[in-house]
VOBA-1610 file (N, C-alpha, C; in pm, whole numbers, padded with zeros to 5 digits, always signed):
BEGIN
Unk-00497+01526-01598Unk-00502+01425-01492Unk-00639+01357-01496Unk-00636+01225-01502Unk-00759+01148-01513Unk-00844+01163-01387Unk-00972+01194-01407Unk-01067+01200-01298Unk-01203+01153-01348Unk-01268+01068-01269Unk-01402+01019-01303Unk-01505+01064-01202Unk-01463+01071-01074Unk-01552+01111-00966Unk-01497+01237-00899Unk-01574+01344-00900Unk-01530+01471-00844Unk-01537+01468-00691Unk-01472+01564-00625Unk-01482+01570-00478Unk-01626+01586-00428Unk-01714+01635-00514Unk-01855+01651-00476Unk-01935+01523-00494Unk-01868+01416-00542Unk-01937+01289-00561Unk-02011+01279-00693Unk-01978+01367-00788Unk-02046+01367-00918Unk-01956+01304-01024Unk-02017+01239-01119Unk-01944+01171-01226Unk-01910+01265-01340Unk-01786+01253-01389Unk-01746+01324-01511Unk-01702+01222-01616Unk-01732+01096-01590Unk-01700+00988-01682Unk-01776+00865-01638Unk-01765+00758-01715Unk-01836+00636-01682Unk-01766+00562-01568Unk-01840+00524-01463Unk-01777+00451-01352Unk-01736+00311-01396Unk-01619+00263-01353Unk-01572+00131-01394Unk-01632+00017-01313Unk-01703+00048-01205Unk-01764-00054-01120Unk-01906-00013-01087Unk-01990-00112-01052Unk-02130-00082-01022Unk-02144-00036-00877Unk-02265+00002-00841Unk-02291+00056-00708Unk-02267-00047-00597Unk-02311-00173-00612Unk-02283-00271-00506Unk-02133-00288-00479Unk-02052-00292-00584Unk-01908-00304-00562Unk-01851-00176-00501Unk-01906-00063-00541Unk-01861+00064-00483Unk-01889+00065-00333Unk-02002+00012-00292Unk-02033+00002-00149Unk-01931-00086-00077Unk-01892-00198-00140Unk-01794-00288-00078Unk-01659-00220-00061Unk-01618-00146-00165Unk-01488-00079-00157Unk-01493+00040-00062Unk-01607+00106-00054Unk-01622+00214+00043Unk-01609+00160+00184Unk-01670+00046+00208Unk-01659-00016+00340Unk-01512-00051+00371Unk-01442-00102+00271Unk-01300-00134+00291Unk-01219-00008+00324Unk-01252+00103+00258Unk-01184+00229+00287Unk-01214+00278+00428Unk-01338+00260+00472Unk-01375+00297+00609Unk-01295+00212+00707Unk-01287+00081+00682Unk-01211-00007+00770Unk-01064+00030+00774Unk-01009+00066+00658Unk-00868+00104+00652Unk-00842+00231+00733Unk-00932+00328+00724Unk-00912+00451+00800Unk-00923+00426+00950Unk-01016+00341+00989Unk-01028+00307+01131Unk-00902+00239+01182Unk-00846+00149+01101Unk-00720+00084+01138Unk-00609+00187+01152Unk-00599+00277+01057Unk-00493+00377+01056Unk-00501+00466+01180Unk-00620+00508+01215Unk-00636+00595+01331Unk-00612+00519+01461Unk-00650+00392+01464Unk-00625+00312+01583Unk-00475+00290+01602Unk-00406+00258+01493Unk-00262+00235+01501Unk-00190+00361+01546Unk-00233+00475+01496Unk-00173+00602+01538Unk-00195+00626+01687Unk-00317+00596+01733Unk-00350+00618+01873Unk-00269+00529+01966Unk-00258+00400+01933Unk-00187+00311+02025Unk-00036+00332+02018Unk+00014+00387+01907Unk+00156+00421+01903Unk+00184+00533+02002Unk+00093+00628+02012Unk+00111+00738+02107Unk+00105+00689+02251Unk+00046+00572+02271Unk+00041+00512+02404Unk+00163+00425+02432Unk+00255+00419+02335Unk+00375+00340+02353Unk+00356+00193+02323Unk+00248+00156+02256Unk+00220+00015+02228Unk+00271-00028+02091Unk+00314+00066+02008Unk+00378+00037+01879Unk+00505+00119+01871Unk+00595+00073+01786Unk+00709+00158+01751Unk+00658+00269+01659Unk+00746+00343+01597Unk+00700+00451+01509Unk+00608+00397+01401Unk+00507+00475+01366Unk+00405+00430+01272Unk+00391+00532+01159Unk+00369+00483+01037Unk+00354+00571+00920Unk+00208+00574+00876Unk+00133+00678+00910Unk-00009+00684+00875Unk-00031+00706+00726Unk-00147+00659+00678Unk-00178+00673+00535Unk-00312+00741+00510Unk-00369+00807+00613Unk-00498+00872+00593Unk-00492+00970+00476Unk-00591+00961+00390Unk-00594+01041+00268Unk-00555+00963+00145Unk-00495+00847+00164Unk-00447+00767+00052Unk-00526+00637+00035Unk-00644+00630+00099Unk-00721+00506+00096Unk-00770+00468-00043Unk-00812+00565-00122Unk-00862+00533-00256Unk-00751+00476-00344Unk-00632+00533-00333Unk-00519+00485-00414Unk-00485+00341-00381Unk-00493+00305-00253Unk-00456+00171-00211Unk-00569+00070-00230Unk-00686+00102-00180Unk-00798+00008-00189Unk-00843-00008-00335Unk-00853+00103-00408Unk-00900+00095-00546Unk-00808+00016-00636Unk-00678+00026-00612Unk-00583-00048-00697Unk-00577-00195-00659Unk-00574-00223-00529Unk-00566-00362-00484Unk-00690-00441-00520Unk-00804-00373-00533Unk-00929-00442-00564Unk-00927-00507-00702Unk-00839-00465-00788Unk-00831-00519-00924Unk-00757-00653-00927Unk-00672-00678-00829Unk-00582-00793-00833Unk-00653-00924-00807Unk-00595-01032-00858Unk-00636-01165-00821Unk-00569-01203-00689Unk-00626-01295-00612Unk-00563-01334-00485Unk-00422-01389-00500Unk-00390-01447-00618Unk-00257-01507-00635Unk-00156-01412-00698Unk-00195-01289-00727Unk-00100-01190-00778Unk-00006-01146-00665Unk+00110-01097-00703Unk+00211-01055-00606Unk+00197-00907-00574Unk+00225-00873-00449Unk+00228-00734-00406Unk+00355-00709-00327Unk+00425-00603-00363Unk+00547-00563-00293Unk+00530-00415-00259Unk+00512-00387-00130Unk+00472-00253-00090Unk+00563-00198+00020Unk+00526-00082+00072Unk+00609-00010+00168Unk+00543-00006+00305Unk+00610+00062+00395Unk+00563+00079+00532Unk+00436+00162+00541Unk+00394+00230+00433Unk+00274+00313+00437Unk+00157+00251+00360Unk+00168+00125+00322Unk+00069+00065+00233Unk-00012-00045+00300Unk-00042-00027+00428Unk-00113-00131+00502Unk-00250-00163+00441Unk-00320-00062+00389Unk-00453-00087+00333Unk-00446-00177+00210Unk-00350-00150+00123Unk-00334-00234+00003Unk-00295-00375+00041Unk-00201-00389+00136Unk-00156-00521+00178Unk-00269-00600+00243Unk-00350-00533+00323Unk-00466-00596+00386Unk-00566-00642+00280Unk-00589-00561+00179Unk-00680-00598+00071Unk-00633-00725+00001Unk-00503-00746-00004Unk-00447-00862-00073Unk-00427-00981+00022Unk-00473-00968+00146Unk-00475-01082+00235Unk-00385-01077+00356Unk-00301-00974+00368Unk-00211-00963+00483Unk-00294-00922+00604Unk-00301-01003+00710Unk-00389-00972+00822Unk-00349-00844+00897Unk-00451-00772+00943Unk-00426-00652+01021Unk-00334-00682+01139Unk-00360-00796+01208Unk-00283-00823+01330Unk-00135-00842+01303Unk-00100-00898+01185Unk+00041-00915+01153Unk+00105-00783+01113Unk+00029-00698+01047Unk+00081-00565+01016Unk+00108-00487+01144Unk+00020-00502+01241Unk+00042-00438+01371Unk+00160-00501+01444Unk+00168-00633+01438Unk+00277-00703+01507Unk+00413-00659+01455Unk+00420-00637+01325Unk+00545-00590+01267Unk+00586-00457+01324Unk+00488-00374+01357Unk+00516-00242+01413Unk+00560-00249+01559Unk+00538-00365+01623Unk+00587-00382+01759Unk+00728-00442+01759Unk+00775-00481+01641Unk+00905-00546+01632Unk+00896-00697+01645Unk+00774-00750+01647Unk+00756-00895+01661Unk+00793-00966+01531Unk+00870-01072+01545Unk+00920-01146+01429Unk+00807-01195+01338Unk+00695-01236+01396Unk+00588-01294+01315Unk+00517-01191+01229Unk+00537-01065+01260Unk+00474-00961+01178Unk+00522-00963+01034Unk+00642-01012+01012Unk+00696-01019+00876Unk+00676-01154+00810Unk+00585-01234+00864Unk+00560-01367+00808Unk+00412-01381+00774Unk+00370-01339+00656Unk+00229-01352+00617Unk+00193-01499+00598Unk+00065-01532+00601Unk+00023-01670+00576Unk+00075-01720+00441Unk+00091-01852+00429Unk+00147-01910+00308Unk+00067-01879+00182Unk-00063-01860+00198Unk-00148-01836+00081Unk-00148-01689+00037Unk-00079-01605+00109Unk-00079-01461+00078Unk+00049-01426+00002Unk+00035-01381-00122Unk+00150-01346-00206Unk+00186-01198-00189Unk+00214-01162-00065Unk+00251-01025-00032Unk+00381-01030+00048Unk+00482-00957+00002Unk+00606-00950+00078Unk+00588-00860+00199Unk+00664-00882+00305Unk+00654-00793+00421Unk+00682-00648+00380Unk+00625-00552+00452Unk+00644-00411+00412Unk+00790-00371+00409Unk+00827-00300+00302Unk+00965-00258+00284Unk+00990-00125+00354Unk+01096-00120+00431Unk+01136+00005+00498Unk+01235+00081+00411Unk+01323+00009+00341Unk+01422+00073+00254Unk+01352+00140+00136Unk+01374+00266+00116Unk+01302+00341+00013Unk+01349+00301-00127Unk+01258+00247-00206Unk+01285+00219-00347Unk+01336+00081-00379Unk+01412+00018-00290Unk+01477-00109-00323Unk+01379-00221-00351Unk+01259-00214-00292Unk+01163-00323-00307Unk+01107-00335-00448Unk+01114-00227-00528Unk+01062-00233-00664Unk+01133-00339-00747Unk+01260-00359-00721Unk+01338-00459-00793Unk+01284-00599-00766Unk+01239-00624-00644Unk+01184-00755-00609Unk+01054-00781-00686Unk+00973-00678-00701Unk+00848-00694-00775Unk+00875-00730-00921Unk+00975-00665-00979Unk+01013-00697-01118Unk+01061-00841-01127Unk+01143-00884-01031Unk+01192-01020-01032Unk+01082-01122-01018Unk+00984-01094-00932Unk+00871-01186-00915Unk+00790-01198-01044Unk+00763-01085-01107Unk+00686-01087-01232Unk+00762-01160-01342Unk+00891-01138-01349Unk+00975-01205-01450Unk+00976-01355-01426Unk+00991-01396-01300Unk+00993-01539-01266Unk+00861-01606-01303Unk+00750-01539-01277Unk+00620-01596-01312Unk+00607-01616-01463Unk+00655-01519-01539Unk+00645-01533-01684Unk+00734-01646-01735Unk+00855-01657-01679Unk+00945-01764-01721Unk+00887-01902-01691Unk+00803-01909-01589Unk+00738-02035-01554Unk+00607-02057-01631Unk+00573-01964-01717Unk+00452-01978-01797Unk+00325-01940-01725Unk+00335-01866-01615Unk+00218-01824-01538Unk+00174-01684-01577Unk+00048-01652-01550Unk+00000-01517-01581Unk-00018-01432-01457Unk+00043-01473-01345Unk+00041-01388-01228Unk+00123-01262-01255Unk+00077-01151-01201Unk+00151-01025-01219Unk+00197-00977-01082Unk+00277-00872-01082Unk+00326-00813-00956Unk+00301-00663-00960Unk+00252-00611-00850Unk+00236-00467-00836Unk+00327-00419-00724Unk+00388-00305-00744Unk+00471-00247-00639Unk+00424-00105-00611Unk+00412-00073-00484Unk+00368+00059-00438Unk+00488+00137-00384Unk+00489+00267-00408Unk+00598+00351-00360Unk+00554+00496-00363Unk+00626+00580-00293Unk+00596+00723-00294Unk+00680+00796-00397Unk+00649+00924-00416Unk+00723+01000-00517Unk+00870+01014-00481Unk+00903+01010-00351Unk+01043+01020-00311Unk+01125+00904-00363Unk+01063+00786-00376Unk+01135+00668-00424Unk+01176+00682-00571Unk+01110+00768-00646Unk+01147+00785-00786Unk+01278+00860-00801Unk+01330+00916-00692Unk+01460+00983-00695Unk+01574+00886-00663Unk+01538+00761-00636Unk+01637+00659-00605Unk+01679+00585-00732Unk+01802+00540-00736Unk+01851+00464-00851Unk+01776+00333-00872Unk+01725+00275-00764Unk+01651+00149-00775Unk+01528+00164-00864Unk+01466+00280-00860Unk+01349+00305-00945Unk+01388+00293-01091Unk+01499+00358-01128Unk+01546+00352-01266Unk+01577+00209-01308Unk+01649+00136-01223Unk+01687-00001-01257Unk+01565-00090-01272Unk+01469-00076-01181Unk+01349-00157-01187Unk+01267-00126-01313Unk+01247+00002-01341Unk+01170+00041-01458Unk+01237-00004-01586Unk+01368+00015-01594Unk+01440-00020-01716Unk+01437-00171-01741Unk+01463-00251-01638Unk+01463-00396-01654Unk+01324-00445-01691Unk+01222-00393-01623Unk+01085-00435-01653Unk+01046-00401-01797Unk+01089-00284-01844Unk+01057-00244-01980Unk+01129-00329-02084Unk+01258-00353-02062Unk+01337-00432-02158Unk+01284-00574-02168Unk+01251-00633-02053Unk+01207-00772-02051Unk+01055-00787-02049Unk+00985-00675-02060Unk+00838-00674-02069Unk+00775-00758-01958Unk+00820-00736-01838Unk+00766-00811-01726Unk+00626-00762-01690Unk+00549-00849-01630Unk+00413-00814-01589Unk+00411-00740-01458Unk+00463-00618-01459Unk+00477-00539-01337Unk+00398-00410-01349Unk+00325-00376-01245Unk+00257-00247-01238Unk+00327-00163-01131Unk+00375-00047-01169Unk+00441+00046-01078Unk+00339+00152-01036Unk+00299+00150-00909Unk+00199+00245-00863Unk+00262+00343-00765Unk+00280+00464-00812Unk+00339+00570-00729Unk+00228+00652-00665Unk+00226+00653-00532Unk+00135+00740-00460Unk+00208+00872-00434Unk+00183+00966-00519Unk+00246+01097-00507Unk+00171+01176-00400Unk+00219+01163-00275Unk+00151+01232-00165Unk+00217+01366-00130Unk+00297+01417-00223Unk+00350+01554-00221Unk+00476+01575-00139Unk+00506+01487-00043Unk+00623+01509+00042Unk+00700+01380+00065Unk+00832+01386+00043Unk+00923+01279+00082Unk+00979+01320+00219Unk+00916+01274+00323Unk+00934+01326+00459Unk+00903+01476+00454Unk+01002+01562+00462Unk+00974+01706+00462Unk+01011+01773+00331Unk+01057+01696+00232Unk+01100+01752+00104Unk+00984+01753+00006Unk+00943+01872-00034Unk+00833+01886-00128Unk+00870+01838-00267Unk+00769+01808-00346Unk+00789+01750-00479Unk+00880+01836-00567Unk+00858+01966-00569Unk+00935+02054-00657Unk+01082+02063-00619Unk+01113+02027-00495Unk+01251+02036-00449Unk+01333+01912-00483Unk+01267+01809-00534Unk+01342+01687-00562Unk+01339+01645-00708Unk+01262+01711-00792Unk+01262+01675-00935Unk+01225+01795-01020Unk+01277+01796-01141Unk+01251+01908-01232Unk+01138+01878-01330Unk+01097+01753-01341Unk+00988+01719-01431Unk+00855+01768-01377Unk+00760+01792-01466Unk+00628+01838-01424Unk+00549+01727-01355Unk+00568+01604-01403Unk+00494+01492-01347Unk+00587+01372-01328Unk+00539+01275-01254Unk+00611+01148-01241Unk+00573+01055-01355Unk+00448+01062-01398Unk+00402+00974-01505Unk+00484+00991-01633Unk+00531+01113-01659Unk+00606+01135-01783Unk+00740+01064-01783Unk+00788+01024-01666Unk+00914+00949-01660Unk+00903+00815-01733Unk+00781+00764-01746Unk+00762+00636-01813Unk+00811+00640-01958Unk+00803+00759-02021Unk+00845+00771-02159Unk+00992+00739-02179Unk+01073+00762-02078Unk+01216+00733-02089Unk+01243+00584-02100Unk+01147+00504-02055Unk+01165+00358-02057Unk+01080+00291-02165Unk+01003+00371-02238Unk+00923+00314-02346Unk+00800+00240-02298Unk+00745+00282-02183Unk+00624+00217-02131Unk+00517+00324-02107Unk+00392+00283-02096Unk+00285+00381-02072Unk+00296+00443-01933Unk+00261+00570-01924Unk+00254+00639-01797Unk+00118+00705-01784Unk+00053+00689-01670Unk-00081+00742-01647Unk-00079+00829-01522Unk-00132+00949-01532Unk-00143+01039-01416Unk-00291+01057-01383Unk-00326+01035-01258Unk-00467+01039-01221Unk-00488+01100-01084Unk-00613+01132-01057Unk-00653+01183-00925Unk-00651+01064-00829Unk-00552+01059-00742Unk-00538+00945-00652Unk-00641+00941-00541Unk-00722+01046-00527Unk-00831+01045-00429Unk-00963+01005-00493Unk-00957+00967-00620Unk-01075+00926-00696Unk-01072+00773-00710Unk-01157+00705-00633Unk-01161+00560-00635Unk-01182+00505-00775Unk-01270+00568-00852Unk-01302+00519-00986Unk-01185+00535-01083Unk-01117+00649-01077Unk-01003+00670-01166Unk-00892+00571-01135Unk-00869+00547-01005Unk-00765+00451-00966Unk-00800+00313-01018Unk-00923+00271-00997Unk-00964+00136-01039Unk-00953+00122-01191Unk-00999+00222-01264Unk-00997+00216-01411Unk-00855+00203-01463Unk-00765+00288-01415Unk-00627+00285-01462Unk-00558+00156-01421Unk-00583+00111-01300Unk-00522-00012-01253Unk-00571-00132-01333Unk-00698-00134-01365Unk-00754-00245-01446Unk-00684-00252-01581Unk-00664-00140-01645Unk-00595-00139-01774Unk-00451-00185-01760Unk-00384-00139-01654Unk-00244-00176-01633Unk-00230-00324-01603Unk-00320-00378-01521Unk-00315-00520-01486Unk-00344-00606-01609Unk-00444-00566-01687Unk-00475-00642-01809Unk-00356-00642-01904Unk-00289-00529-01916Unk-00172-00518-02001Unk-00060-00609-01950Unk-00038-00608-01820Unk+00067-00690-01761Unk+00035-00838-01775Unk-00089-00875-01750Unk-00127-01016-01757Unk-00125-01067-01901Unk-00141-00978-01995Unk-00139-01016-02135Unk+00000-01016-02196Unk+00104-01009-02112Unk+00244-01012-02156Unk+00280-00891-02241Unk+00216-00778-02213Unk+00244-00656-02288Unk+00333-00557-02213Unk+00383-00599-02097Unk+00481-00517-02028Unk+00425-00432-01916Unk+00512-00353-01854Unk+00476-00275-01735Unk+00405-00144-01767Unk+00348-00085-01662Unk+00285+00047-01668Unk+00324+00124-01542Unk+00345+00253-01558Unk+00370+00341-01444Unk+00247+00426-01420Unk+00191+00417-01299Unk+00074+00496-01261Unk+00115+00597-01155Unk+00083+00722-01179Unk+00104+00825-01078Unk-00031+00864-01019Unk-00056+00826-00895Unk-00179+00860-00826Unk-00152+00983-00740Unk-00204+01097-00781Unk-00179+01223-00711Unk-00272+01229-00590Unk-00212+01227-00472Unk-00289+01223-00349Unk-00219+01308-00243Unk-00250+01284-00116Unk-00192+01368-00011Unk-00188+01290+00121Unk-00078+01305+00190Unk-00063+01246+00323Unk-00116+01347+00425Unk-00234+01320+00478Unk-00297+01412+00573Unk-00217+01422+00702Unk-00168+01310+00750Unk-00095+01308+00876Unk+00054+01332+00856Unk+00132+01305+00959Unk+00277+01321+00950Unk+00342+01208+00870Unk+00467+01227+00836Unk+00540+01119+00767Unk+00540+00993+00852Unk+00573+01006+00978Unk+00557+00902+01078Unk+00514+00971+01206Unk+00486+00892+01307Unk+00445+00949+01435Unk+00558+01021+01507Unk+00679+01018+01451Unk+00790+01094+01509Unk+00818+01222+01432Unk+00729+01255+01339Unk+00748+01371+01250Unk+00657+01486+01294Unk+00702+01608+01270Unk+00621+01727+01295Unk+00599+01799+01162Unk+00486+01770+01092Unk+00465+01827+00958Unk+00439+01977+00959Unk+00409+02037+01075Unk+00384+02181+01078Unk+00512+02261+01048Unk+00626+02194+01052Unk+00752+02262+01025Unk+00775+02283+00875Unk+00699+02214+00791Unk+00725+02227+00647Unk+00599+02242+00561Unk+00482+02250+00621Unk+00361+02274+00543Unk+00259+02347+00630Unk+00164+02413+00566Unk+00068+02497+00638Unk-00061+02421+00667Unk-00133+02469+00767Unk-00264+02412+00798Unk-00362+02436+00684Unk-00346+02550+00616Unk-00435+02580+00503Unk-00419+02478+00391Unk-00296+02435+00368Unk-00271+02333+00266Unk-00338+02202+00304Unk-00325+02163+00428Unk-00386+02038+00474Unk-00538+02046+00464Unk-00594+02159+00503Unk-00739+02175+00496Unk-00789+02169+00352Unk-00711+02226+00260Unk-00750+02219+00119Unk-00759+02074+00071Unk-00661+01992+00111Unk-00664+01852+00071Unk-00772+01774+00145Unk-00803+01814+00268Unk-00912+01747+00340Unk-01044+01763+00265Unk-01059+01872+00193Unk-01182+01895+00117Unk-01193+01801-00003Unk-01084+01730-00032Unk-01084+01632-00142Unk-01080+01489-00088Unk-01126+01472+00034Unk-01122+01343+00104Unk-01174+01230+00015Unk-01095+01124-00005Unk-01138+01013-00091Unk-01260+00939-00039Unk-01277+00930+00094Unk-01394+00861+00148Unk-01519+00945+00130Unk-01507+01075+00153Unk-01623+01162+00147Unk-01681+01168+00006Unk-01596+01168-00096Unk-01651+01176-00232Unk-01725+01048-00270Unk-01678+00933-00223Unk-01750+00808-00251Unk-01881+00805-00171Unk-01876+00853-00047Unk-01998+00858+00034Unk-02104+00944-00035Unk-02063+01058-00086Unk-02157+01146-00155Unk-02213+01081-00280Unk-02128+01011-00353Unk-02174+00940-00473Unk-02278+00835-00437Unk-02251+00758-00334Unk-02345+00655-00291Unk-02477+00718-00244Unk-02467+00828-00173Unk-02588+00895-00125Unk-02671+00945-00243Unk-02605+01001-00343Unk-02676+01049-00461Unk-02746+00935-00535Unk-02693+00813-00518Unk-02751+00697-00585Unk-02838+00613-00492Unk-02876+00669-00378Unk-02965+00601-00287Unk-02904+00478-00222Unk-02770+00475-00211Unk-02701+00357-00158Unk-02626+00385-00029Unk-02659+00496+00036Unk-02594+00531+00163Unk-02693+00600+00253Unk-02687+00567+00384Unk-02760+00643+00485Unk-02685+00633+00617Unk-02724+00714+00712Unk-02654+00721+00841Unk-02655+00588+00915Unk-02765+00515+00906Unk-02775+00388+00977Unk-02672+00288+00924Unk-02661+00281+00791Unk-02561+00189+00732Unk-02420+00232+00767Unk-02395+00362+00768Unk-02262+00413+00804Unk-02224+00369+00945Unk-02317+00386+01039Unk-02290+00344+01176Unk-02269+00194+01185Unk-02345+00120+01106Unk-02334-00026+01107Unk-02196-00071+01060Unk-02149-00020+00947Unk-02020-00066+00895Unk-01905-00015+00982Unk-01920+00106+01037Unk-01815+00156+01127Unk-01805+00068+01251Unk-01918+00025+01303Unk-01917-00061+01421Unk-01853-00195+01392Unk-01887-00256+01279Unk-01832-00386+01245Unk-01683-00378+01214Unk-01645-00278+01136Unk-01503-00265+01101Unk-01419-00227+01222Unk-01473-00147+01311Unk-01401-00112+01433Unk-01377-00236+01519Unk-01476-00324+01524Unk-01461-00449+01600Unk-01351-00535+01540Unk-01342-00538+01408Unk-01237-00615+01341Unk-01099-00560+01378Unk-01086-00428+01379Unk-00958-00365+01413Unk-00922-00391+01559Unk-01020-00378+01646Unk-00994-00402+01789Unk-00950-00546+01812Unk-01011-00639+01741Unk-00971-00779+01754Unk-00829-00799+01702Unk-00793-00730+01595Unk-00657-00739+01541Unk-00555-00689+01643Unk-00587-00581+01711Unk-00497-00529+01815Unk-00481-00632+01926Unk-00591-00693+01966Unk-00587-00795+02071Unk-00500-00913+02030Unk-00515-00957+01904Unk-00435-01070+01856Unk-00287-01034+01847Unk-00259-00914+01798Unk-00119-00872+01783Unk-00050-00863+01918Unk-00119-00808+02016Unk-00059-00791+02148Unk-00058-00921+02228Unk-00133-01021+02180Unk-00136-01149+02249Unk-00039-01251+02195Unk+00040-01216+02093Unk+00136-01310+02037Unk+00246-01340+02138Unk+00282-01465+02146Unk+00391-01504+02235Unk+00525-01458+02180Unk+00618-01430+02267Unk+00753-01394+02224Unk+00821-01517+02165Unk+00878-01506+02045Unk+00945-01623+01985Unk+01059-01672+02074Unk+01072-01805+02084Unk+01185-01858+02159Unk+01306-01870+02067Unk+01419-01909+02124Unk+01544-01914+02048Unk+01535-02013+01932Unk+01474-02129+01958Unk+01464-02229+01851Unk+01387-02176+01732Unk+01281-02103+01757Unk+01201-02048+01648Unk+01282-01947+01566Unk+01363-01869+01633Unk+01446-01772+01562Unk+01548-01842+01471Unk+01608-01947+01520Unk+01704-02021+01438Unk+01634-02097+01325Unk+01523-02161+01357Unk+01455-02245+01258Unk+01393-02165+01144Unk+01364-02039+01167Unk+01297-01958+01065Unk+01393-01896+00964Unk+01523-01914+00983Unk+01619-01851+00894Unk+01629-01921+00759Unk+01646-02053+00761Unk+01661-02130+00638Unk+01581-02260+00649Unk+01544-02317+00536Unk+01475-02447+00537Unk+01563-02553+00600Unk+01691-02550+00569Unk+01790-02640+00629Unk+01894-02554+00700Unk+01905-02565+00833Unk+01998-02479+00907Unk+02142-02497+00859Unk+02215-02388+00852Unk+02356-02393+00813Unk+02441-02435+00933Unk+02562-02474+00906Unk+02652-02515+01014Unk+02680-02399+01111Unk+02688-02277+01056Unk+02711-02161+01142Unk+02594-02140+01238Unk+02471-02155+01185Unk+02355-02138+01272Unk+02350-02244+01380Unk+02380-02367+01342Unk+02380-02475+01442Unk+02485-02449+01550Unk+02600-02397+01507Unk+02705-02364+01602Unk+02658-02255+01698Unk+02590-02155+01644Unk+02539-02047+01728Unk+02432-02098+01824Unk+02350-02190+01774Unk+02246-02248+01862Unk+02309-02322+01981Unk+02410-02402+01950Unk+02477-02478+02056Unk+02543-02384+02158Unk+02602-02276+02105Unk+02667-02179+02195Unk+02564-02115+02288Unk+02448-02079+02231Unk+02343-02019+02314Unk+02293-02118+02420Unk+02275-02243+02379Unk+02230-02345+02475Unk+02330-02366+02587Unk+02458-02361+02551Unk+02562-02383+02652Unk+02565-02272+02754Unk+02514-02153+02713Unk+02513-02039+02804Unk+02379-02026+02876Unk+02295-02130+02855Unk+02167-02129+02925Unk+02060-02047+02857Unk+02081-02013+02729Unk+01983-01932+02660Unk+01869-02012+02601
//
């Protein structure tokens, strides 16, 4: 398993990015964790619907998204808010989607990120289609899709991987192997030793890495993106990580895993290892930590304020947002609603 930065913050290989960029990505990881904890807290207050926390997976998401160009496509899941935010999806819209607000699924026009997918595995097919369409148009934009290890047990994973391999689409498949598909452990759902080895069945490269290692994630993602952009086909990356929290805020993880297991993974915290690395290189101190936490916390608080301040869509907006040109059925439904005083 590829590793460049140990949990102690020491290098066992050459870092793919310099210290200033490492500081920027560390700050992004801090912001992502603050967002995740805030979202979890306000869900418990009844201000969000069920929420899927991603604490422990920040390096896998931030490190991989940092490689992308702003115009590259991202197709992710309900647990990939940090990656989507890195690619331009505003925090407030990600929060709004969790309240059930229609605008939460409508990113700005300049953001090439699809709304978070709730259906397990099906979104990978869309990423392949986007990458294929870009190539057919002569563009070098690529598409990355994020998913958990549970999604690799779905038929959609096979179809997406096979089509991408046959047509050599510019797609990067990034699996965050966080050890549990809800309450089903990895060994209970597959007989293979790794997920990365599944790539061999499709004739594409497979890479297995320490998903809590920011540097390993960035290095592998850079190679995969360069390969995709160069019309050399897809790559499957298995980022071995851990979901510290529950599957969602309606889940009780103590029913299927031990506190000792969670504590063991906490000792491999992706933020702490980068912090230690920066400290060893004279690029971190307590004052700076408090400064970035304060600024990023303010950003998250403002996002919550914006999300909760969105107006409820009216009927016309709901009808108008369905198609560029309303269908006769929609117009009929609109008239019926108006006749009933809606």
